[in-house]
C-alpha positions in Angstrom: -12.0 6.3 22.9 -10.6 5.5 19.5 -10.5 1.9 18.3 -7.5 2.6 16.1 -4.1 1.9 17.6 -1.0 2.9 15.6 1.6 0.1 15.4 4.8 0.4 13.5 3.3 2.6 10.8 0.1 0.7 10.5 -3.2 1.2 12.3 -4.4 -1.8 14.3 -8.1 -1.9 14.9 -8.4 -3.3 18.5 -12.1 -4.2 18.3 -11.6 -6.3 15.2 -8.5 -8.0 16.7 -10.4 -8.8 19.9 -13.5 -10.0 18.0 -11.3 -12.3 15.9 -9.7 -13.7 19.0 -13.0 -14.5 20.6 -14.2 -16.1 17.3 -11.1 -18.4 17.3 -11.8 -19.5 20.8 -15.5 -20.1 19.9 -14.5 -22.2 16.9 -12.2 -24.4 19.0 -14.9 -25.0 21.6 -17.5 -25.7 18.9 -15.3 -28.2 17.2 -14.7 -30.0 20.5 -18.4 -30.3 21.1 -19.2 -31.4 17.5 -16.8 -34.2 17.9 -19.2 -35.8 20.3 -22.3 -34.9 18.4 -24.6 -37.1 16.4 -25.0 -34.2 14.0 -21.2 -34.2 13.4 -19.2 -31.4 11.8 -15.8 -32.3 13.2 -13.8 -35.4 12.1 -13.6 -36.9 15.6 -17.2 -37.8 15.1 -16.1 -40.6 12.8 -14.6 -42.5 15.7 -16.1 -41.0 18.9 -16.7 -43.5 21.7 -19.7 -41.6 23.2 -22.3 -39.1 21.9 -24.6 -36.6 23.5 -28.0 -37.7 24.7 -30.8 -36.4 22.5 -32.0 -33.6 24.8 -28.4 -32.3 25.1 -28.1 -32.5 21.3 -31.2 -30.4 20.9 -29.9 -27.8 23.3 -26.6 -27.6 21.5 -28.4 -27.2 18.1 -30.3 -24.3 19.5 -27.2 -22.7 21.0 -24.6 -23.5 18.4 -26.8 -23.6 15.3 -27.0 -19.8 14.6 -23.3 -19.4 15.2 -22.6 -22.1 12.7 -24.4 -20.0 10.1 -22.3 -17.0 11.0 -18.8 -17.7 12.1 -17.0 -18.6 8.8 -18.7 -15.8 6.8 -17.9 -13.3 9.6 -14.2 -14.2 9.4 -14.3 -13.4 5.6 -16.2 -10.2 6.3 -13.5 -9.0 8.8 -10.8 -10.0 6.3 -12.6 -8.0 3.6 -12.9 -4.9 5.9 -9.1 -4.8 6.1 -8.0 -6.1 2.7 -8.0 -3.0 0.5 -6.2 -0.8 3.0 -3.6 -3.5 3.4 -3.1 -3.8 -0.3 -2.8 0.0 -0.5 -0.2 0.0 2.3 2.0 -2.9 1.1 1.4 -3.0 -2.7 -0.3 -5.9 -4.3 2.8 -8.0 -4.9 4.0 -7.7 -1.3 0.5 -8.2 0.0 0.1 -11.4 -2.1 3.4 -12.8 -1.1 2.5 -12.2 2.5 -0.8 -14.0 2.0 1.0 -17.0 0.5 3.4 -17.1 3.4 0.9 -16.6 6.2 -2.0 -18.6 4.7 -0.6 -20.9 2.1 2.3 -22.3 4.1 0.2 -23.3 7.1 -2.3 -24.9 4.8 0.4 -26.9 3.0 2.0 -28.1 6.2 -1.4 -29.1 7.6 -2.6 -30.9 4.5 0.6 -32.9 3.9 1.7 -33.7 7.4 0.1 -32.2 10.5 -3.5 -33.2 9.8 -2.9 -36.7 8.5 -0.7 -37.4 11.7 -3.5 -36.0 13.9 -6.2 -38.2 12.3 -3.8 -41.2 12.5 -3.4 -40.6 16.3 -7.2 -40.5 16.7 -7.7 -43.7 14.5 -5.0 -45.6 16.5 -6.7 -44.5 19.7 -10.0 -45.9 18.4 -8.3 -49.2 17.6 -7.9 -48.7 13.8 -4.5 -50.1 12.9 -3.6 -48.0 9.9 -0.5 -46.0 8.9 0.0 -42.3 8.4 0.5 -42.9 4.7 -2.7 -44.9 4.5 -4.6 -42.0 6.2 -3.0 -39.5 3.8 -3.9 -41.5 0.7 -7.4 -42.6 1.7 -8.6 -39.5 3.5 -11.8 -38.3 2.0 -11.6 -35.7 0.7 -8.0 -35.9 -0.5 -5.7 -33.2 0.9 -8.0 -32.6 3.8 -6.3 -30.0 6.1 -8.8 -30.0 9.0 -9.8 -26.4 9.9 -7.2 -24.9 7.5 -9.4 -25.2 4.5 -10.5 -21.7 5.5 -6.9 -20.4 5.0 -6.7 -21.9 1.5 -10.0 -20.3 0.4 -9.1 -16.9 2.0 -5.8 -17.1 0.2 -7.5 -17.7 -3.2 -9.9 -14.8 -2.7 -7.3 -12.4 -1.3 -4.7 -12.9 -4.0 -7.3 -12.9 -6.8 -8.7 -9.6 -5.5 -5.3 -8.0 -5.2 -4.3 -9.0 -8.7 -7.7 -7.8 -10.2 -7.4 -4.5 -8.2 -3.9 -3.9 -9.5 -5.0 -4.7 -13.1 -8.0 -2.3 -12.9 -5.9 0.5 -11.4 -3.2 0.0 -14.1 -5.8 0.1 -16.9 -7.5 3.2 -15.4 -4.4 4.9 -14.3 -5.6 5.2 -10.7 -3.5 5.2 -7.5 -4.4 3.6 -4.2 -7.1 5.6 -2.3 -5.9 7.7 0.6 -7.7 8.7 3.8 -9.4 11.7 2.2 -10.8 9.6 -0.7 -11.9 7.1 1.9 -13.9 9.8 3.7 -15.3 10.9 0.4 -16.4 7.4 -0.4 -18.1 7.2 2.9 -20.3 10.0 1.8 -20.6 8.8 -1.8 -23.6 7.7 -3.7 -25.6 4.6 -3.0 -27.9 3.6 -0.2 -26.2 1.3 2.3 -29.3 -0.5 3.4 -30.2 -1.3 -0.3 -26.6 -2.6 -0.9 -26.8 -4.8 2.2 -30.2 -6.2 1.3 -29.1 -6.9 -2.3 -26.0 -8.6 -1.0 -28.1 -10.8 1.3 -30.4 -11.8 -1.6 -27.4 -12.5 -3.8 -25.7 -14.8 -1.2 -29.0 -16.6 -0.7 -29.6 -17.2 -4.4 -26.1 -18.3 -5.3 -26.0 -20.6 -2.3 -29.1 -22.3 -3.5 -27.8 -22.8 -7.1 -24.3 -23.9 -6.0 -25.7 -26.4 -3.6 -27.6 -28.1 -6.4 -24.3 -29.4 -7.6 -22.3 -29.3 -4.3 -24.6 -30.0 -1.3 -23.6 -29.2 2.2 -21.0 -31.6 3.5 -20.1 -32.8 0.0 -16.4 -33.4 -0.4 -14.0 -31.8 -2.9 -10.2 -32.2 -3.3 -8.5 -30.0 -0.6 -11.8 -29.9 1.2 -12.7 -26.6 -0.4 -16.2 -26.4 1.0 -17.6 -25.2 -2.3 -21.1 -25.1 -0.8 -19.9 -22.3 1.5 -18.2 -20.2 -1.3 -21.2 -18.0 -2.0 -21.3 -16.7 1.6 -17.5 -16.6 1.9 -17.0 -14.6 -1.3 -20.1 -12.5 -0.7 -19.1 -11.5 2.8 -15.5 -10.9 1.6 -16.7 -8.5 -1.0 -19.2 -6.9 1.3 -16.4 -6.4 3.8 -14.4 -4.6 1.1 -17.3 -2.4 0.3 -17.8 -1.5 4.0 -14.1 -1.0 4.4 -14.1 1.6 1.6 -16.6 3.5 3.7 -14.3 3.3 6.7 -16.8 1.1 8.5 -13.9 -1.0 9.8 -13.2 1.9 12.1 -16.7 3.3 12.8 -19.9 1.5 11.8 -22.9 3.8 11.6 -25.1 3.2 14.6 -28.2 3.0 12.4 -26.6 0.0 10.6 -25.7 -1.7 13.8 -29.2 -1.2 15.3 -31.0 -2.2 12.1 -28.9 -5.3 11.8 -29.6 -6.3 15.4 -33.4 -5.9 14.7 -33.1 -7.9 11.5 -31.1 -10.7 13.2 -33.6 -11.1 16.1 -36.6 -11.0 13.7 -35.0 -13.7 11.4 -34.2 -16.0 14.3 -37.7 -15.7 15.8 -39.5 -16.2 12.5 -37.2 -19.2 11.6 -37.8 -20.8 15.0 -41.6 -20.4 14.7 -41.7 -21.7 11.1 -39.3 -24.7 11.5 -42.0 -27.1 12.8 -44.3 -26.2 9.9 -41.6 -27.1 7.4 -41.3 -30.6 8.8 -38.0 -30.0 10.5 -38.0 -31.6 14.0 -34.3 -31.9 14.8 -30.9 -31.7 13.2 -30.7 -35.3 12.1 -34.1 -36.4 10.7 -35.4 -34.9 7.5 -32.4 -32.6 7.1 -31.4 -33.8 3.6 -33.6 -31.5 1.5 -32.2 -28.5 3.4 -28.6 -29.3 2.4 -29.0 -28.9 -1.3 -30.7 -30.0 -4.6 -33.8 -28.7 -6.3 -35.8 -28.4 -3.0 -37.7 -25.5 -1.7 -36.2 -26.4 1.7 -32.7 -25.7 0.3 -33.8 -22.3 -1.0 -35.4 -21.5 2.4 -32.2 -22.6 4.1 -30.2 -20.2 1.9 -32.4 -17.3 2.7 -32.3 -17.9 6.5 -28.6 -18.5 6.4 -27.8 -15.3 4.4 -30.1 -13.2 6.5 -28.6 -14.4 9.8 -25.1 -14.1 8.5 -25.2 -10.6 7.1 -27.2 -9.1 9.9 -25.2 -10.8 12.6 -21.9 -9.8 11.0 -22.7 -6.1 10.9 -24.2 -6.2 14.4 -21.2 -8.1 15.9 -18.7 -5.7 14.3 -20.7 -2.7 15.5 -21.1 -4.1 19.0 -17.3 -5.0 19.1 -16.6 -1.4 18.3 -18.4 -0.3 21.5 -17.6 -3.3 23.8 -14.3 -4.8 22.7 -12.1 -1.7 22.1 -10.0 -2.2 25.2 -6.4 -3.3 25.1 -4.2 -4.7 27.9 -1.2 -6.9 28.5 -3.2 -10.1 28.5 -5.4 -9.1 25.7 -2.4 -8.4 23.4 -1.0 -11.9 24.2 -4.3 -13.6 23.2 -4.4 -11.5 20.0 -0.9 -12.5 19.0 -1.6 -16.1 19.7 -5.0 -16.3 17.9 -3.9 -17.4 14.4 -1.4 -19.9 15.8 -4.2 -21.3 17.9 -6.5 -21.6 14.9 -3.7 -23.4 13.0 -2.8 -25.8 15.8 -6.4 -26.5 17.1 -6.8 -29.6 14.9 -3.9 -31.7 16.3 -4.7 -30.4 19.9 -8.4 -31.5 19.7 -7.6 -34.9 18.2 -4.9 -35.6 20.8 -7.1 -34.4 23.7 -10.1 -36.3 22.5 -8.1 -39.4 22.1 -6.7 -39.1 25.6 -10.2 -38.6 26.9 -11.1 -42.1 25.7 -9.3 -43.3 28.8 -12.0 -41.6 31.0 -15.2 -43.5 31.5 -17.6 -40.6 31.4 -20.5 -39.4 29.2 -20.1 -36.9 26.4 -21.7 -34.2 28.5 -18.6 -34.4 30.8 -15.9 -35.1 28.3 -16.8 -32.5 25.6 -16.7 -29.4 27.9 -13.4 -30.6 29.4 -11.9 -31.2 26.0 -13.1 -27.8 24.8 -11.7 -25.9 27.8 -8.4 -27.7 27.6 -8.1 -27.2 23.8 -8.7 -23.5 24.0 -6.0 -23.0 26.7 -3.5 -25.4 25.0 -4.1 -24.0 21.5 -3.6 -20.4 22.6 -0.5 -21.3 24.6 1.1 -23.1 21.6 -0.1 -20.2 19.4 1.7 -17.8 21.7 4.9 -19.9 21.5 4.7 -20.0 17.7 4.1 -16.2 17.5 7.1 -15.6 19.8 9.3 -17.9 17.7 8.2 -16.2 14.4 8.9 -12.7 15.9 12.4 -13.8 17.0 13.1 -15.3 13.6 12.0 -12.0 12.0 14.2 -10.0 14.4 11.2 -8.1 15.7 11.2 -6.6 19.1 13.7 -3.7 19.0 11.7 -0.6 18.4 9.2 -2.1 15.9 5.8 -3.6 16.0 5.8 -6.4 18.5 2.8 -8.0 16.9 2.6 -9.5 13.4 -0.5 -8.8 11.4 -3.0 -11.5 12.0 -3.3 -13.8 9.1 -7.1 -14.0 9.5 -7.3 -10.4 8.4 -5.0 -7.7 7.1 
């Protein structure tokens, strides 16, 4: 069964849509859990009333740790898989204006209003008597947008690539590649395994050097997460390379299997070597792994890049075989996914604040908040998608689903 589903003149790749939707739900759940974690990673940890017991924390690190290395880079990889074909279909100007509308506008609304109000609600619930204006001015980093930093970075990469591609094509006099050229590229020169290994090494090396100046969790204006840019840009460009070979539609089985083997091997070796490096848990002795001229930071970059690249190819290939189905409920979740990603911050902050009224340990609160946040975020995302379709006048013989802003 083909994964490609024609929609209003454009081909939707069901397995990538479904994979993205699952990733959004996983991100929401992880943020809910991290809010009650001593490790942190979600702003609610600044004012949480309870935290996980140490054994629970260790279990969560084992379960969530590898996904934390993968999920953001995988989003950029999927976006890259779809970028060049989207530019070819729409033209670089229309593509760029669409990115500004679908990524830039949500980021701006979140940074200027939605996220400061959400943090203010959580602060007030924790007994901090501050104003929304105070939160906006004193939030570190300035122009923090919650989870929407991802949208800003993807916007920068997407528009910059579209402009560069248009300039190169103008200088060389080339037209956008068609399906025949795509198939020719798939058989073109170059050894895919060598390209993937080289990309992995490049991501690891640049991560190490960038983190000398911008360690993990360092703050920059607009919360740009510069320490993650090597993997974000690397995976975006690797996705574009794979998309040119039509791997967004059909990933070679040898690449999927090889990536799976590399992923398991990396995880097993890393787990075995972790005690020897002095790493006992996620809170003690973690500093040298986060950046600076430390061999631990270089090792972290190598492990992170290896897990990220191998997991991304394996997950996309597995989704092609396991997540190609479509149905009424599946379509609804797909349409709601980006809206759910946008609205998750306020939803999580409000639910976590409301949960303060319940006298229960983090092991009880966090899963309840996670489940409620997924359902509520996707419900609100569906309402938002429906409203946007009605505003655009879609629904009479056209595509009933807007292109997901997390990809094409």
